[in-house]
Structures are given as structure tokens and as C-alpha cells.
C-alpha positions in Angstrom: 151.5 178.7 -13.9 155.3 178.7 -13.9 156.8 175.5 -12.4 160.3 174.2 -12.3 162.1 171.7 -10.2 165.9 171.7 -9.8 168.7 170.8 -7.5 171.5 173.2 -6.7 174.2 170.5 -6.4 175.5 171.7 -3.0 175.8 169.1 -0.2 173.2 170.0 2.4 175.5 169.2 5.4 178.0 171.8 4.0 175.5 174.4 2.9 173.9 174.7 6.3 177.0 174.1 8.4 176.7 177.5 10.1 173.1 177.3 11.1 172.1 173.7 11.3 172.3 173.8 15.1 169.8 176.7 15.1 167.4 175.7 12.3 165.9 172.2 12.1 165.9 171.7 8.4 163.3 169.0 8.6 160.8 171.7 9.6 161.5 173.7 6.4 159.4 171.5 4.2 156.9 173.6 2.3 156.0 177.3 2.4 153.4 179.4 0.6 154.1 183.1 0.1 151.1 185.2 -0.9 152.2 188.5 -2.5 155.6 188.6 -4.3 156.3 192.3 -4.3 158.5 194.3 -1.9 158.0 192.1 1.1 157.5 188.9 -0.9 160.7 189.3 -2.9 162.7 189.5 0.3 160.9 186.5 1.8 161.5 184.4 -1.3 165.2 185.3 -1.3 165.7 184.6 2.4 163.5 181.5 2.7 165.3 179.9 -0.2 168.7 180.5 1.3 167.4 179.5 4.7 166.6 176.0 3.3 162.9 175.6 2.6 162.6 172.6 0.4 159.5 173.8 -1.5 158.1 177.3 -2.0 154.8 178.1 -3.6 153.9 181.7 -4.4 151.1 183.8 -5.8 151.1 187.3 -7.5 149.4 188.5 -10.6 151.5 191.7 -10.9 154.4 192.7 -13.2 157.7 194.1 -12.2 157.9 197.8 -13.3 160.6 200.5 -13.1 159.2 201.9 -9.9 159.5 198.5 -8.2 163.2 198.1 -8.8 164.3 200.2 -5.8 161.8 198.4 -3.4 162.2 194.8 -4.5 165.0 192.3 -4.2 164.6 191.2 -7.8 167.3 191.8 -10.4 166.9 194.4 -13.2 166.9 191.6 -15.7 163.3 190.8 -14.7 161.9 194.2 -15.6 158.5 193.9 -17.3 158.3 190.2 -16.5 155.8 188.9 -14.0 156.8 189.0 -10.3 155.9 185.3 -10.2 158.6 184.6 -12.8 161.1 186.9 -11.0 160.3 185.1 -7.7 160.7 181.7 -9.4 164.2 182.5 -10.8 165.3 184.1 -7.5 164.2 181.1 -5.4 166.0 178.7 -7.7 169.2 180.7 -7.7 169.2 180.8 -3.9 168.9 177.0 -3.7 165.3 176.1 -3.3 165.0 172.7 -5.1 161.2 172.8 -5.7 159.6 176.1 -6.8 156.0 176.7 -8.0 155.0 180.3 -8.7 151.6 181.2 -10.0 150.8 184.3 -12.0 147.5 184.7 -10.2 146.1 186.6 -7.3 145.1 184.3 -4.5 141.4 184.6 -3.6 139.2 182.9 -1.0 137.3 180.1 -2.6 139.7 179.6 -5.4 141.3 176.2 -6.1 144.8 177.7 -5.4 146.2 175.7 -2.5 147.8 177.1 0.7 150.5 175.2 2.5 150.3 174.4 6.2 152.9 177.2 6.6 152.1 180.6 5.1 153.8 184.0 5.0 151.7 186.8 3.5 152.4 190.4 2.4 149.6 191.4 0.0 148.8 195.0 -0.7 145.6 195.4 1.3 143.9 194.3 4.6 140.9 192.7 2.9 143.2 190.3 1.1 144.9 189.5 4.4 141.6 188.5 5.9 140.8 186.2 3.0 144.1 184.5 3.3 143.7 184.1 7.0 140.3 182.5 6.5 141.7 180.2 3.8 144.6 179.1 6.1 142.2 178.6 9.0 140.0 176.3 7.0 143.0 173.9 6.7 142.7 171.3 9.5 146.5 170.6 9.2 147.6 174.3 9.4 150.7 175.0 11.4 151.4 178.7 11.3 150.6 181.9 9.4 152.9 185.0 9.5 151.4 188.3 8.4 154.0 190.9 7.4 152.8 194.5 7.0 154.8 197.7 6.3 154.6 201.3 5.5 157.6 203.6 4.5 159.3 203.5 7.9 157.2 201.1 10.0 156.3 197.5 10.0 154.2 194.9 11.8 154.8 191.1 12.3 151.8 189.1 13.4 152.4 185.4 14.1 149.4 183.0 14.2 149.2 179.3 15.2 146.1 177.1 15.9 146.9 177.3 19.6 147.7 181.1 19.7 145.5 183.0 17.3 145.0 186.8 17.8 144.8 187.7 14.1 141.3 189.2 14.5 142.6 191.5 17.3 145.2 192.9 14.9 143.2 193.2 11.7 141.6 196.5 10.7 139.2 197.0 7.8 141.0 198.4 4.7 139.6 201.9 4.9 140.4 202.2 8.6 144.0 200.8 8.5 146.7 203.2 9.7 149.3 201.0 8.0 150.2 202.2 4.5 149.4 199.7 1.7 152.4 198.2 0.0 151.6 200.2 -3.1 152.4 203.4 -1.2 155.9 204.8 -0.6 158.2 202.3 1.1 161.8 201.4 1.2 163.9 198.3 0.4 165.3 198.3 3.9 161.9 198.2 5.5 160.8 195.4 3.2 164.0 193.4 3.9 163.8 194.0 7.6 160.1 192.9 8.0 160.9 189.8 5.9 163.9 189.0 8.1 161.8 189.4 11.2 159.1 187.2 9.8 161.6 184.4 9.1 163.1 184.9 12.5 159.6 184.0 13.8 159.8 180.7 11.9 162.9 180.0 13.9 161.2 181.0 17.1 158.2 178.7 16.4 160.5 175.7 16.9 159.9 175.5 20.7 161.4 178.9 21.4 159.7 182.0 23.1 158.4 184.6 20.7 156.2 187.6 20.6 152.9 187.1 18.7 152.7 190.8 17.8 155.7 193.1 16.9 155.6 196.7 15.7 158.8 198.4 14.7 159.1 202.1 13.7 162.4 203.4 12.2 162.1 207.1 12.7 163.3 207.1 15.4 163.8 203.4 16.2 160.9 202.1 18.4 159.7 198.6 19.2 156.4 197.4 20.6 155.9 193.8 21.6 152.8 192.0 22.7 151.7 188.5 23.7 154.8 186.6 24.7 154.4 183.0 23.8 156.4 180.4 25.7 156.2 176.7 24.7 154.3 174.7 27.2 153.7 177.8 29.4 150.4 179.7 29.7 150.3 182.7 27.5 151.0 186.1 29.1 150.4 189.6 27.8 153.3 192.0 27.8 
């Protein structure tokens, strides 16, 4: 396990001057990111700059040459673990408390999940296990599942009150979404990560779509299940 705690020395009222009225920093307490590859590298970067106070991550893979054009990590981390690259990236972007584990998260392991989870593993079966592990937590708050192929992406947002994860999950062999080990692009990874963190903002008493699909060739968007705070759910 790699663990380091640091402070970036920047006054928080200055650092978040441009977004403090949009993002309640007290809600950005602790986040677990499962999968630190293409999607996860972008989530780590953005979540750290966004202001999460503590980030936990899991990935047992190593950064290789073919990852460099599809991850947000610097070339200096080549042949080092993605967990190490994620740790250094998070610290450099201002997250004060970073714990990155060089392990694959598995159901039944003693590796903890936070109440808030963003996942981008490389297969659907792993997603199901993470969902089950998160659902076993009585204090769970939200889970955001980020999926992508080369030019398409899905964003699935789950809360205890609005949970349609099983409606969106497809067994690994039947999945039309390319695994993250297939061809993909840095802009798809960064876009789906950005959309996922936008959902974090929306979850703070703002309307959001529980399911979003975006295709880039040509640009197409499908939205389902509009969730309005304190309003009965409606399908779109």
C-alpha cells in the first residue's frame, strides 16, 4: 500500500474562490476510486482539483507505453504502478489525504469502500462486485459508474433512494460497451470523468439524469430517469 498525507499550503477560501458558490466543499469529504487507468486517471486529477479532502484508490496494474496516450499521468511514471502515479497526481493537484493501494478491489476483501464511490474498472463483472460491496454499506451515499469505448460513454448514478444499476448492467460477454483495455481515446476518458464529477455537483439537491449515454461520432446524447430532489421520479 502507498500512503501519504500532505498539505498544499494554499488558502482554501482563495483556491475555491471561483466555484465555492457551486460546490459545497463540506460534501467533498472522502471518495473511493476503483480503477486508476484511463478513466480513473482523469477522475483522480479532477477530483483532487475539485477539492475532495481524502481520496482512496485501487488498481494493481502498471503504467506502460500504450497507456501514455490514454491516461492523464505524466511520462515520468512509466513502468511504475498506476496506484503510485495516481497518488502523486492527486497530491500535486491539492488533495491533502491520499491512499492508493496497488491491489485489485474484490468483493469480500478487506479493502474498504467509502460512502462515495466512482468506478471505472475494465469489465462488467468487476462493476457488479463493486456495486454489491457499496450496497452492503448501510451508510452509502452514492455510486457513479463510468463506462467508455473508443467514442462512446455511459454515466450511471446510483443512490440508496434511486438505484437502477441492475437495469443498466449487462453480463461481461453480452456487453456492447468496449472494455477499457480496448481502443479508446484520452478525450473520451476525460469527458466521461468530467461528466461523472458533474453528477457529484448535481447530487447536491439539483436535478440530474440517472443514466446518460454520449456518442461522439456524430455527437449524440441519450438521457433517462430525471431525478428531481423531493419530487417523484419520472422517466424521460
